[in-house]
FITORLUM-582798 format. One line per 10 residues: for each residue x, y, z of C-alpha. Coordinates in nm, 2 decimals. Each point is the difference from the previous one (the first is absolute). Last residue first. Example, Ala and Ser with C-alpha at 12.3 -4.5 7.8 and 13.67 -1.06 7.14 Angstrom:
<recs>
1.37 -0.11 0.71 ~ -0.14 -0.34 0.07
</recs>
This chain:
<recs>
1.53 0.33 2.31 ~ 0.17 -0.29 0.17 ~ -0.17 -0.20 0.26 ~ 0.26 -0.22 0.16 ~ -0.04 -0.34 0.18 ~ 0.22 -0.13 0.28 ~ 0.04 -0.39 0.04 ~ -0.22 -0.26 -0.09 ~ 0.19 -0.27 0.18 ~ 0.17 -0.30 -0.15
0.08 -0.17 -0.33 ~ -0.35 -0.14 -0.05 ~ -0.13 0.37 -0.04 ~ -0.21 0.16 0.28 ~ -0.34 0.10 -0.11 ~ -0.02 0.32 -0.22 ~ -0.12 0.35 0.14 ~ -0.30 0.08 -0.24 ~ -0.02 0.34 -0.16 ~ -0.29 0.24 -0.02
-0.05 0.34 -0.17 ~ -0.04 0.37 0.04 ~ 0.08 0.32 -0.19 ~ -0.02 0.31 0.20 ~ -0.25 0.25 -0.08 ~ 0.11 0.34 -0.13 ~ 0.15 -0.22 -0.27 ~ 0.17 -0.34 -0.02 ~ 0.05 -0.22 -0.30 ~ 0.07 -0.38 0.02
0.23 -0.27 -0.11 ~ 0.01 -0.32 0.19 ~ 0.27 -0.25 0.10 ~ -0.01 -0.31 0.23 ~ 0.24 -0.25 0.15 ~ 0.32 0.11 -0.17 ~ 0.29 -0.20 0.16 ~ 0.25 0.25 0.16 ~ 0.15 -0.24 0.26 ~ -0.23 0.16 0.27
-0.32 -0.03 -0.20 ~ -0.12 0.28 -0.23 ~ -0.31 0.16 -0.03 ~ -0.02 0.25 -0.28 ~ -0.21 0.33 -0.09 ~ 0.09 0.22 -0.29 ~ -0.16 0.33 -0.01 ~ -0.14 0.22 -0.30 ~ -0.11 0.34 0.12 ~ -0.36 0.10 -0.09
-0.06 0.38 0.11 ~ -0.09 0.17 0.33 ~ 0.32 -0.04 0.17 ~ -0.04 -0.14 0.36 ~ 0.13 0.26 0.25 ~ 0.31 -0.05 0.20 ~ 0.11 0.35 -0.01 ~ 0.27 -0.07 -0.25 ~ -0.24 -0.17 -0.24 ~ -0.16 -0.36 0.04
-0.01 -0.30 -0.23 ~ -0.25 -0.23 0.18 ~ 0.02 -0.38 0.10 ~ -0.23 -0.23 0.19 ~ 0.04 -0.34 0.12 ~ -0.25 -0.27 0.12 ~ 0.08 -0.33 0.16 ~ -0.07 -0.38 -0.10 ~ 0.10 -0.27 0.23 ~ 0.20 -0.32 -0.10
0.28 0.08 0.24 ~ -0.13 0.25 0.26 ~ 0.07 0.36 -0.05 ~ 0.23 0.25 0.14 ~ 0.08 0.38 -0.02 ~ -0.32 0.05 -0.16 ~ -0.02 0.21 -0.33 ~ 0.02 0.36 -0.08 ~ 0.19 0.18 -0.26 ~ 0.07 0.38 -0.06
0.19 0.03 -0.34 ~ 0.25 0.29 0.00 ~ 0.04 0.37 -0.11 ~ -0.18 -0.01 -0.32 ~ -0.01 0.36 -0.15 ~ -0.33 0.20 0.02 ~ -0.31 0.07 -0.20 ~ 0.10 -0.28 -0.26 ~ 0.06 0.04 -0.39 ~ 0.07 -0.32 -0.12
0.18 -0.06 -0.32 ~ -0.05 -0.30 -0.22 ~ 0.25 -0.08 -0.28 ~ -0.07 -0.18 -0.32 ~ 0.21 -0.17 -0.29 ~ 0.26 -0.15 0.24 ~ 0.36 -0.01 -0.16 ~ 0.00 0.34 -0.18 ~ -0.29 0.18 0.17 ~ 0.18 0.23 0.24
-0.23 0.26 0.11 ~ 0.17 0.32 0.05 ~ -0.26 0.20 0.22 ~ -0.05 0.37 -0.06 ~ -0.11 0.27 0.23 ~ 0.32 0.21 0.00 ~ 0.17 -0.32 0.14 ~ -0.27 -0.24 0.09 ~ 0.15 -0.21 0.29 ~ 0.02 -0.36 0.05
-0.05 -0.25 0.29 ~ 0.08 -0.35 -0.10 ~ -0.16 -0.33 -0.02 ~ 0.10 -0.04 -0.37 ~ -0.37 -0.13 -0.07 ~ -0.14 0.27 0.19 ~ 0.19 0.31 -0.11 ~ -0.10 0.19 0.30 ~ -0.09 0.37 0.05 ~ -0.03 0.14 0.34
-0.21 0.30 0.16 ~ -0.13 0.10 -0.34 ~ 0.14 0.30 -0.14 ~ 0.05 -0.13 -0.37 ~ -0.34 -0.15 0.01 ~ -0.18 0.31 0.10 ~ 0.22 0.22 -0.23 ~ -0.10 -0.20 -0.31 ~ 0.26 -0.24 -0.11 ~ 0.24 -0.01 -0.32
0.09 -0.36 -0.08 ~ 0.34 -0.01 -0.18 ~ 0.02 -0.33 -0.15 ~ 0.33 -0.23 0.00 ~ -0.01 -0.20 -0.30 ~ 0.01 -0.37 -0.14 ~ -0.20 0.00 -0.32 ~ -0.27 -0.28 0.03 ~ 0.02 -0.29 -0.24 ~ -0.27 -0.27 0.04
-0.26 0.15 -0.21 ~ 0.27 0.10 -0.28 ~ 0.06 -0.37 -0.08 ~ 0.35 -0.18 -0.01 ~ 0.34 0.00 -0.18 ~ -0.05 0.10 -0.38 ~ -0.36 0.11 0.11 ~ 0.18 0.29 0.17 ~ 0.13 0.14 -0.34 ~ -0.33 -0.06 -0.20
-0.19 0.19 0.27 ~ 0.19 0.32 -0.07 ~ 0.18 0.13 0.33 ~ -0.13 0.20 0.29 ~ -0.10 -0.33 0.17 ~ -0.31 0.03 0.18 ~ -0.02 0.16 0.35 ~ -0.25 -0.16 0.27 ~ 0.21 0.11 0.30 ~ -0.22 0.01 0.31
0.00 0.28 0.25 ~ -0.27 -0.08 0.28 ~ -0.05 0.27 0.27 ~ -0.13 -0.09 0.33 ~ -0.16 0.26 0.23 ~ -0.04 -0.01 0.38 ~ -0.24 0.16 0.24 ~ -0.24 -0.33 0.00 ~ 0.13 -0.20 -0.29 ~ 0.02 0.14 -0.36
0.07 -0.10 -0.36 ~ 0.18 0.21 -0.28 ~ 0.05 -0.12 -0.35 ~ 0.26 0.13 -0.25 ~ 0.11 -0.17 -0.32 ~ 0.34 0.07 -0.17 ~ -0.10 -0.03 -0.35 ~ -0.08 0.38 -0.01 ~ 0.35 0.09 0.06 ~ 0.04 0.34 0.15
-0.11 -0.13 0.35 ~ -0.26 0.18 0.22 ~ -0.13 -0.10 0.34 ~ -0.33 -0.03 0.17 ~ -0.15 0.19 -0.30 ~ -0.11 0.37 0.06 ~ -0.38 0.01 0.00 ~ -0.20 0.26 -0.17 ~ 0.28 0.18 -0.19 ~ 0.17 -0.33 -0.09
-0.33 -0.15 -0.12 ~ -0.09 0.23 -0.30 ~ 0.33 0.01 -0.17 ~ 0.11 -0.34 0.12 ~ -0.28 -0.17 -0.18 ~ 0.06 0.18 -0.34 ~ 0.38 -0.08 0.07 ~ -0.08 -0.37 0.06 ~ -0.18 -0.08 -0.32 ~ 0.29 -0.05 -0.21
0.18 -0.20 0.27 ~ -0.28 -0.24 0.04 ~ -0.01 -0.08 -0.37 ~ 0.36 -0.03 -0.04 ~ 0.03 -0.22 0.30 ~ -0.26 -0.20 -0.18 ~ 0.20 -0.02 -0.32 ~ 0.34 -0.09 0.17 ~ -0.16 -0.29 0.19 ~ -0.20 -0.09 -0.32
0.34 -0.08 -0.15 ~ 0.00 -0.32 0.19 ~ -0.33 -0.12 -0.16 ~ -0.21 -0.29 0.12 ~ -0.27 0.24 0.12 ~ -0.10 0.35 -0.13 ~ 0.05 -0.08 -0.37 ~ -0.09 0.26 -0.26 ~ -0.06 0.28 0.26 ~ -0.30 0.21 -0.09
-0.17 -0.05 0.33 ~ 0.33 0.12 0.17 ~ -0.07 0.36 -0.15 ~ -0.32 0.08 0.11 ~ 0.03 0.19 0.31 ~ -0.08 0.33 -0.13 ~ 0.17 0.32 0.11 ~ -0.05 0.36 0.08 ~ -0.21 -0.08 0.32 ~ -0.35 0.15 0.03
-0.14 0.13 0.34 ~ -0.34 -0.14 0.14 ~ -0.36 0.15 -0.04 ~ -0.11 -0.23 -0.28 ~ 0.16 -0.33 0.02 ~ -0.27 -0.22 -0.19 ~ -0.08 0.30 -0.23 ~ 0.36 0.03 -0.11 ~ 0.03 -0.36 -0.08 ~ 0.35 -0.11 0.10
0.30 -0.11 -0.22 ~ 0.13 0.36 0.05 ~ 0.10 -0.05 0.38 ~ -0.21 0.10 0.28 ~ 0.12 0.20 0.31 ~ -0.16 0.04 0.35 ~ 0.18 0.24 0.23 ~ -0.04 -0.05 0.36 ~ -0.07 0.31 0.21 ~ -0.30 -0.06 0.22
-0.25 0.07 -0.27 ~ 0.17 -0.23 -0.24 ~ -0.02 -0.28 0.26 ~ -0.39 0.03 0.01 ~ -0.01 0.01 -0.37 ~ 0.20 -0.33 -0.04 ~ -0.22 -0.15 0.29 ~ -0.31 0.09 -0.19 ~ 0.11 -0.14 -0.33 ~ 0.09 -0.32 0.15
-0.31 -0.03 0.19 ~ -0.21 0.09 -0.32 ~ 0.19 -0.26 -0.21 ~ 0.16 0.20 -0.28 ~ -0.17 0.04 -0.32 ~ 0.18 -0.16 -0.30 ~ 0.32 0.06 -0.18 ~ 0.24 0.00 0.29 ~ 0.34 -0.06 -0.17 ~ 0.20 0.12 0.30
-0.13 0.22 0.29 ~ 0.31 0.09 0.21 ~ -0.03 0.10 0.36 ~ 0.23 0.27 0.17 ~ 0.10 0.11 0.35 ~ -0.12 -0.34 0.16 ~ -0.11 -0.03 0.36 ~ -0.35 0.11 -0.06 ~ -0.06 -0.24 -0.30 ~ -0.20 -0.26 0.20
-0.19 0.25 0.20 ~ -0.35 -0.07 -0.12 ~ 0.08 -0.39 -0.03 ~ 0.12 -0.15 -0.32 ~ 0.09 -0.37 0.01 ~ -0.25 -0.09 -0.27 ~ 0.15 0.28 -0.21 ~ 0.34 -0.15 -0.01 ~ 0.30 0.21 0.14 ~ 0.34 -0.07 -0.16
0.27 0.15 0.17 ~ 0.25 0.21 -0.20 ~ 0.39 0.04 0.00 ~ 0.09 0.37 -0.06 ~ 0.36 -0.03 -0.13 ~ -0.10 0.10 -0.34 ~ 0.13 -0.33 -0.11 ~ -0.23 -0.18 0.25 ~ -0.29 0.23 -0.11 ~ 0.06 -0.11 -0.35
-0.02 -0.36 0.11 ~ -0.34 0.04 0.14 ~ -0.13 0.20 -0.30 ~ 0.11 -0.29 -0.22 ~ -0.18 -0.23 0.21 ~ -0.32 0.21 -0.02 ~ 0.01 0.00 -0.37 ~ 0.09 -0.38 -0.01 ~ -0.30 -0.10 0.23 ~ -0.24 0.21 -0.22
0.12 -0.21 -0.31 ~ 0.01 -0.33 0.17 ~ 0.32 -0.19 0.00 ~ 0.19 -0.22 -0.22 ~ -0.09 0.15 -0.35 ~ -0.32 0.21 0.08 ~ -0.24 -0.21 0.20 ~ -0.33 0.19 0.07 ~ -0.10 0.21 0.31 ~ -0.36 -0.01 0.06
-0.02 -0.01 0.38 ~ 0.35 0.15 0.02 ~ -0.17 0.34 -0.11 ~ -0.27 -0.03 0.26 ~ 0.22 -0.08 0.28 ~ 0.15 0.33 0.00 ~ 0.38 -0.01 0.10 ~ 0.11 0.33 0.15 ~ 0.40 0.05 -0.02 ~ 0.13 0.14 0.31
0.29 0.25 0.11 ~ 0.14 0.07 0.31 ~ 0.13 -0.35 0.08 ~ 0.09 -0.10 0.35 ~ -0.12 -0.37 0.00 ~ 0.07 -0.19 0.31 ~ 0.31 -0.17 0.16 ~ -0.05 -0.27 0.24 ~ 0.05 -0.29 -0.22 ~ 0.33 0.15 -0.12
0.14 -0.02 0.35 ~ -0.10 -0.37 0.02 ~ 0.16 -0.06 -0.34 ~ 0.35 0.15 0.11 ~ 0.17 -0.31 0.11 ~ -0.18 -0.25 -0.20 ~ -0.01 0.23 -0.30 ~ 0.38 0.04 0.01 ~ 0.06 -0.38 0.02 ~ -0.26 -0.07 -0.28
0.20 0.26 -0.22 ~ 0.32 -0.19 0.05 ~ -0.11 -0.33 -0.05 ~ -0.19 0.13 -0.31 ~ 0.31 0.13 -0.15 ~ 0.20 -0.30 0.09 ~ -0.25 -0.22 -0.19 ~ 0.01 0.24 -0.29 ~ 0.38 -0.06 -0.03 ~ -0.10 -0.31 -0.21
-0.05 0.23 -0.30 ~ 0.36 0.14 -0.01 ~ 0.12 -0.17 -0.31 ~ 0.34 -0.12 -0.11 ~ 0.05 -0.23 0.32 ~ -0.31 -0.21 -0.17 ~ -0.27 -0.17 0.20 ~ -0.25 -0.18 -0.22 ~ -0.31 0.18 -0.08 ~ -0.28 -0.29 0.00
-0.33 0.01 -0.17 ~ -0.29 -0.05 0.24 ~ -0.09 -0.04 0.36 ~ 0.31 -0.20 0.08 ~ 0.21 0.32 0.04 ~ 0.20 0.24 -0.18 ~ -0.20 0.21 -0.19 ~ -0.06 0.24 0.30 ~ 0.24 0.00 0.29 ~ -0.22 0.08 0.33
-0.25 -0.25 -0.15 ~ -0.35 0.13 -0.09 ~ -0.13 0.32 0.07 ~ 0.21 0.23 0.22 ~ 0.00 0.20 0.31 ~ -0.17 0.29 0.18 ~ -0.22 0.03 0.28 ~ -0.23 0.27 0.17 ~ 0.03 0.22 -0.30 ~ 0.00 0.38 0.12
0.11 0.19 -0.31 ~ 0.37 0.01 0.07 ~ 0.01 -0.39 0.07 ~ -0.16 -0.07 -0.36 ~ 0.28 0.25 -0.16 ~ 0.26 -0.17 0.21 ~ -0.09 -0.36 -0.12 ~ 0.01 0.12 -0.36 ~ 0.31 0.19 0.03 ~ 0.15 -0.29 0.17
-0.08 -0.28 -0.24 ~ 0.07 0.19 -0.32 ~ 0.35 0.10 0.06 ~ 0.09 -0.26 0.24 ~ 0.33 -0.09 -0.14 ~ -0.11 -0.34 -0.13 ~ -0.12 0.11 -0.34 ~ -0.35 0.05 0.11 ~ -0.26 -0.10 -0.26 ~ -0.23 -0.20 0.23
-0.13 0.25 0.22 ~ -0.35 -0.16 -0.03 ~ -0.12 0.22 0.29 ~ -0.10 -0.14 0.35 ~ -0.22 0.23 0.18 ~ -0.18 0.01 0.33 ~ -0.30 0.22 0.10 ~ -0.12 0.03 0.37 ~ -0.35 0.12 0.04 ~ -0.11 0.32 0.20
-0.06 0.20 -0.32 ~ 0.05 -0.22 -0.31 ~ 0.29 -0.07 -0.20 ~ -0.09 0.00 -0.36 ~ 0.09 0.34 -0.16 ~ 0.26 0.13 0.22 ~ 0.19 -0.34 0.02 ~ -0.02 -0.10 -0.36 ~ 0.10 0.36 -0.10 ~ 0.35 -0.04 0.19
0.06 -0.33 -0.20 ~ -0.14 0.07 -0.33 ~ 0.24 0.25 -0.08 ~ 0.08 -0.14 -0.32 ~ -0.21 -0.27 -0.16 ~ 0.15 -0.33 0.09 ~ 0.27 -0.20 -0.21 ~ -0.07 -0.37 -0.01 ~ -0.30 -0.20 0.11 ~ -0.18 0.32 0.09
-0.21 -0.14 0.28 ~ -0.11 0.25 0.27 ~ -0.07 -0.08 0.38 ~ -0.05 0.25 0.28 ~ -0.18 -0.25 0.21 ~ -0.22 0.22 0.21 ~ -0.09 -0.10 0.34 ~ -0.31 -0.09 0.23 ~ -0.23 -0.08 -0.29 ~ -0.37 0.13 -0.03
0.03 0.35 -0.14 ~ 0.31 -0.10 -0.23 ~ -0.19 0.00 -0.34 ~ -0.24 0.29 0.08 ~ 0.22 0.29 0.13 ~ 0.29 -0.15 -0.23 ~ -0.19 -0.01 -0.34 ~ 0.06 -0.30 -0.21 ~ -0.13 -0.10 -0.35 ~ 0.26 0.23 -0.16
0.28 -0.20 0.15 ~ 0.32 0.21 0.00 ~ 0.13 -0.17 0.32 ~ -0.17 -0.33 0.09 ~ -0.25 0.07 0.20 ~ 0.18 -0.23 0.22 ~ -0.15 -0.16 0.30 ~ 0.05 -0.03 0.37 ~ -0.16 -0.20 0.30 ~ 0.18 -0.05 0.34
-0.09 -0.26 0.26 ~ -0.11 0.09 0.34 ~ -0.17 -0.35 0.09 ~ -0.35 0.04 0.15 ~ -0.16 -0.26 -0.22 ~ 0.30 -0.17 -0.22 ~ -0.18 -0.22 -0.25 ~ -0.33 0.22 -0.01 ~ 0.19 0.32 0.01 ~ 0.20 -0.11 -0.29
-0.33 -0.09 -0.20 ~ -0.14 0.36 0.10 ~ 0.32 0.17 -0.14 ~ 0.00 -0.20 -0.31 ~ -0.35 0.07 -0.10 ~ 0.04 0.39 0.10 ~ 0.33 0.01 -0.23 ~ -0.22 -0.17 -0.28 ~ -0.28 0.28 0.05 ~ 0.26 0.28 0.02
0.17 -0.12 -0.33 ~ -0.33 -0.01 -0.21 ~ -0.13 0.28 0.18 ~ 0.22 0.24 -0.21 ~ -0.20 -0.13 -0.32 ~ -0.35 0.05 0.13 ~ 0.10 0.32 0.16 ~ 0.11 0.14 -0.35 ~ -0.37 -0.08 -0.11 ~ -0.15 0.17 0.31
0.24 0.32 0.00 ~ -0.05 0.05 -0.39 ~ -0.37 -0.03 0.04 ~ 0.00 0.29 0.24 ~ 0.06 0.24 -0.29 ~ 0.28 0.26 -0.02 ~ 0.01 0.29 -0.25 ~ 0.35 0.08 -0.13 ~ -0.14 0.11 -0.33 ~ 0.14 -0.25 -0.27
0.17 -0.26 0.21 ~ -0.28 -0.01 0.25 ~ -0.26 -0.01 -0.25 ~ 0.18 -0.31 -0.15 ~ 0.02 -0.15 0.32 ~ -0.38 0.07 0.07 ~ -0.10 -0.15 -0.33 ~ 0.21 -0.31 0.05 ~ -0.14 -0.05 0.35 ~ -0.37 0.05 -0.11
0.07 -0.28 -0.27 ~ 0.16 -0.25 0.25 ~ -0.27 0.08 0.25 ~ -0.26 -0.07 -0.23 ~ 0.17 -0.33 -0.14 ~ 0.01 -0.12 0.37 ~ 0.27 -0.04 0.28 ~ 0.26 0.24 -0.15 ~ 0.37 -0.13 0.03 ~ 0.03 -0.03 -0.37
-0.06 0.40 -0.01 ~ 0.37 0.03 0.10 ~ 0.19 -0.32 0.05 ~ -0.19 -0.30 0.09 ~ 0.21 -0.26 -0.22 ~ 0.38 0.00 0.13 ~ -0.02 0.16 0.33 ~ 0.34 -0.06 0.15 ~ 0.16 -0.17 0.28 ~ 0.34 0.00 0.08
0.14 -0.03 0.36 ~ -0.31 -0.16 0.18 ~ -0.11 -0.08 0.34 ~ 0.29 0.12 0.19 ~ -0.03 -0.26 0.29 ~ 0.07 -0.03 0.35 ~ 0.28 0.00 0.25 ~ 0.16 -0.34 0.00 ~ 0.32 0.01 0.20 ~ -0.17 -0.14 0.32
-0.08 -0.34 -0.17 ~ -0.28 -0.17 0.15 ~ -0.27 0.13 -0.22 ~ 0.19 -0.09 -0.31 ~ -0.19 -0.30 -0.12 ~ -0.32 0.14 0.09 ~ 0.07 0.31 -0.21 ~ 0.09 -0.22 -0.30 ~ -0.31 -0.22 0.02 ~ -0.23 0.30 0.06
0.13 0.21 -0.29 ~ 0.03 -0.29 -0.23 ~ -0.38 -0.06 0.07 ~ -0.09 0.36 -0.02 ~ 0.16 0.02 -0.36 ~ -0.18 -0.33 -0.12 ~ -0.33 0.13 0.14 ~ 0.06 0.34 -0.18 ~ 0.07 -0.19 -0.32 ~ 0.36 -0.05 -0.12
0.07 0.13 -0.35 ~ 0.33 0.19 0.10 ~ 0.14 0.14 -0.35 ~ -0.28 0.24 -0.06 ~ -0.33 -0.11 0.14 ~ -0.13 -0.21 0.29 ~ -0.05 0.30 0.23 ~ -0.14 0.31 -0.17 ~ 0.25 0.13 -0.06 ~ 0.31 -0.19 -0.14
0.32 -0.14 0.13 ~ 0.31 0.13 -0.14 ~ 0.23 -0.21 0.21 ~ -0.20 -0.24 0.20 ~ -0.18 0.10 0.31 ~ 0.05 -0.09 0.38 ~ 0.31 0.17 0.07 ~ 0.15 -0.11 0.32 ~ 0.15 0.21 0.29 ~ 0.32 -0.09 0.19
0.19 0.16 0.30 ~ 0.37 -0.04 0.06 ~ 0.17 -0.01 0.34 ~ 0.23 -0.28 -0.10 ~ -0.18 -0.28 0.24 ~ -0.34 0.11 -0.14 ~ 0.15 -0.02 -0.35 ~ 0.13 -0.34 0.07 ~ -0.34 -0.13 0.08 ~ -0.14 0.13 -0.33
0.30 -0.17 -0.18 ~ -0.12 -0.33 0.15 ~ -0.36 0.08 -0.11 ~ 0.12 0.07 -0.36 ~ 0.23 -0.31 -0.01 ~ -0.29 -0.22 0.12 ~ -0.02 -0.13 0.35 ~ 0.16 -0.33 0.07 ~ -0.22 -0.30 0.09 ~ 0.30 -0.25 0.03
0.02 0.06 0.38 ~ -0.37 -0.09 0.05 ~ 0.11 -0.36 -0.08 ~ 0.14 0.00 0.36 ~ 0.34 -0.11 0.04 ~ 0.10 -0.36 -0.07 ~ 0.01 -0.28 0.25 ~ -0.33 -0.15 -0.10 ~ 0.08 0.01 -0.37 ~ -0.30 -0.02 -0.22
-0.12 0.36 0.07 ~ 0.36 0.12 -0.09 ~ -0.01 -0.18 -0.31 ~ -0.33 0.14 -0.10 ~ 0.08 0.36 0.07 ~ 0.32 -0.05 -0.21 ~ -0.21 -0.12 -0.30 ~ -0.25 0.30 0.05 ~ 0.29 0.24 0.02 ~ 0.17 -0.12 -0.33
-0.33 0.01 -0.17 ~ -0.05 0.36 0.12 ~ 0.34 0.11 -0.11 ~ -0.05 -0.16 -0.36 ~ -0.33 0.17 -0.03 ~ 0.11 0.35 0.09 ~ -0.13 0.09 0.35 ~ -0.31 0.19 0.07 ~ -0.11 0.33 0.17 ~ 0.24 0.24 -0.23
-0.12 -0.17 -0.33 ~ 0.22 0.10 -0.27 ~ -0.02 0.07 -0.37 ~ -0.36 0.12 -0.03 ~ 0.04 0.20 0.34 ~ -0.30 0.22 0.07 ~ -0.05 0.07 0.37 ~ 0.36 -0.03 0.10 ~ 0.08 0.31 -0.21 ~ 0.29 0.13 0.25
0.05 0.30 0.20 ~ 0.31 0.01 0.23 ~ 0.03 0.26 0.26 ~ 0.32 0.06 0.22 ~ 0.27 -0.02 -0.27 ~ 0.34 0.08 0.14 ~ 0.20 -0.19 -0.27 ~ 0.23 -0.19 0.24 ~ -0.31 -0.13 0.18 ~ -0.18 -0.08 -0.31
0.32 -0.18 -0.13 ~ 0.02 -0.19 0.33 ~ -0.36 -0.12 -0.03 ~ 0.04 -0.12 -0.35 ~ 0.29 -0.20 0.09 ~ -0.18 -0.16 0.30 ~ -0.29 -0.06 -0.25 ~ 0.24 -0.18 -0.26 ~ 0.16 -0.21 0.29 ~ -0.33 -0.13 0.15
-0.17 -0.03 -0.34 ~ 0.28 -0.24 -0.17 ~ -0.11 -0.34 0.05 ~ -0.39 0.05 0.02 ~ 0.04 0.23 -0.29 ~ 0.07 0.36 -0.06 ~ -0.09 0.14 -0.34 ~ -0.24 0.26 0.13 ~ 0.28 0.15 0.22 ~ -0.22 0.31 0.12
-0.02 0.31 -0.20 ~ -0.28 -0.10 -0.25 ~ 0.01 0.13 -0.36 ~ -0.13 0.30 -0.21 ~ -0.11 0.20 0.31 ~ 0.17 -0.12 0.29 ~ 0.06 0.33 0.19 ~ 0.30 0.06 0.22 ~ -0.06 0.28 0.23 ~ 0.18 0.22 0.25
-0.28 0.12 0.24 ~ -0.02 0.29 0.24 ~ -0.17 -0.02 0.33 ~ 0.09 -0.36 0.02 ~ -0.24 -0.23 0.18 ~ 0.24 -0.20 0.23 ~ 0.13 -0.35 0.00 ~ 0.28 -0.02 0.25 ~ 0.32 -0.14 -0.15 ~ 0.06 -0.36 -0.06
-0.08 -0.32 0.20 ~ 0.06 -0.31 -0.23 ~ -0.16 -0.32 0.14 ~ 0.15 -0.34 -0.08 ~ -0.20 -0.31 0.08 ~ 0.18 -0.29 0.16 ~ -0.08 -0.35 -0.10 ~ -0.16 -0.23 0.26 ~ -0.03 -0.38 0.01 ~ -0.26 -0.11 0.26
0.01 -0.28 0.27 ~ 0.05 0.25 0.28 ~ -0.06 0.36 -0.10 ~ 0.26 0.27 -0.03 ~ -0.10 0.26 -0.23 ~ 0.24 0.26 -0.17 ~ -0.05 0.37 -0.13 ~ 0.32 0.14 -0.14 ~ 0.11 0.36 -0.01 ~ 0.16 0.21 -0.28
0.08 0.36 0.09 ~ -0.12 0.34 0.12 ~ 0.01 0.02 0.35 ~ -0.32 -0.16 0.20 ~ -0.22 0.22 0.20 ~ -0.25 0.07 -0.27 ~ -0.02 -0.37 -0.05 ~ -0.12 -0.08 0.36 ~ -0.26 0.28 0.07 ~ -0.12 -0.05 -0.35
-0.11 -0.35 0.12 ~ 0.12 -0.31 -0.17 ~ -0.32 -0.20 -0.11 ~ -0.09 -0.35 0.08 ~ -0.16 -0.29 -0.18 ~ 0.02 -0.36 0.11 ~ -0.13 -0.27 -0.26 ~ -0.23 -0.26 0.12 ~ 0.15 -0.33 0.05 ~ -0.18 -0.07 0.33
</recs>
């Protein structure tokens, strides 16, 4: 009857096909048919740990592809992603002044329209619908799904403003929701589409401080209350009220977007995320991230970042029970990985659920802006290989890292009251800077600290910590926060305060012989390579005062003589995992290193002697995780080789791994799914209570890789599913092998 015939290839068919290119053909008398190519790639899974490429300043898919070049350009794009090891792309597809992801360029659209007209007029031609080709972005989205890559969109423009329709994105709420609806609708059928990160950079430009008051009377009362708080430490509820107006701007916008997404895709499990972004005075983690699923640990520096922002970003912004993934602007690497790897490992050691890069894998070299041409005299283009190697490592060990939990013994308490009237001071808030300095000082003292916000506090929140720091607390603490601190103090936790605190606000606690007020006086925290030496100096200067009081209370998880070797311990069941990260700066004058490269991308290659406490040194077995070797702590000391790889991860297990126990069916029908399980067991055959990384591979009789998955096993075995493929065109299916 001339009506189009639509059909869907069921997952039961496609999951049983080996990776490769297939062709769909139609045989109908009296009709001309052209085969449709379909690429089946690796199985699309939700990664437990992300390797991220984040399109902040420019889009990541081939925006210049045309009707004639799209197929080749997108195939090459997908191949580059496969080689790079990226499994999450985040692209600013909701605000694209220079490209339209859901429309063709004018010339390509004209070509397609003309071609469709010719096909319609030719009775023996293929159907005109063959000329209706998906846009380069949607073709890319299809390629991501076939390559095991997930995708999220960014809705807002760069440097958008709050309230909506201000700053550098002047779209009204209705225009934004229209965009969100149309874009989501276009992506609903693409498995790679994961959801949205509502905004990467949005700022309050006008409604800062008292300007966010609703009435003149409220503004006057707020200004008087803030003045009194600064003068005496007295707290007034109007400060909470007016600050709440300002903080609600982001939350209300996120709620609007969330409701719109639910309207377009009712019942769909799409993910929402947002960025604060880092250092934004008009954001506060317990409030800002309350109504999103994940935290986008985004920060824009546009050149050299503030030192140590990577680990602090995780501890300050990542929320309990929510994944947080980071993608630093590590754009100053000299091609050796000195900057990239140390940044990524610092993120991982503090519990990020994904790491990666902002922009192209090789910055300054692509179509998004000014081009740096390849030159054999510079190593810049080696950055691509650095990311490729790093992503391979994180793909292998990410599932294990995702199972590790915080094992800090020191906490920094964060009162929401101080953050509610914090003010910009250079590139960060003043209170933010002081607590940041305390945080990096703890790293140098080898006592890494968790940040505990007042809103997250329960009566026993500080019970697991041996020490808690109060930093720059100049107003009355929240009653619940003070009560929890006093309760912890009664059970043996020591609560310290630094010299920037107001004595009346921290009465009853123990003073520190240090004030965390050095970084706030720095002349140029961002955009300055020399700041990396200076900030290390601030932290190292403070570290002895911290070590003096913390060491007797809670010995560090490990000790290294060099304060620029950072230590952080995590835990899983009965096991402990010790990160040792090389963050050393060159021990020569900056002017000398600048003749060749930047200081921030230069690490001193060294072997660090890591002294362990007795409990760790006497663990059932110690493993160098990345080297996949069992090691011993001679006289309680590990020799951490930080020369070629600037980080080591040591696993202290309750027992040595004797073998891997695997269960799977002896036979399975072609095209059918089967379940497997695997566990690392000790000499007695007991599953080891830890997080042990495993690689699971399903191979064909000729060695062809059918499926591969990286997992982590503990006292409960890791489990998963694979599908036995249909017989190939060359003959019988043959034997399959499950390798773990």
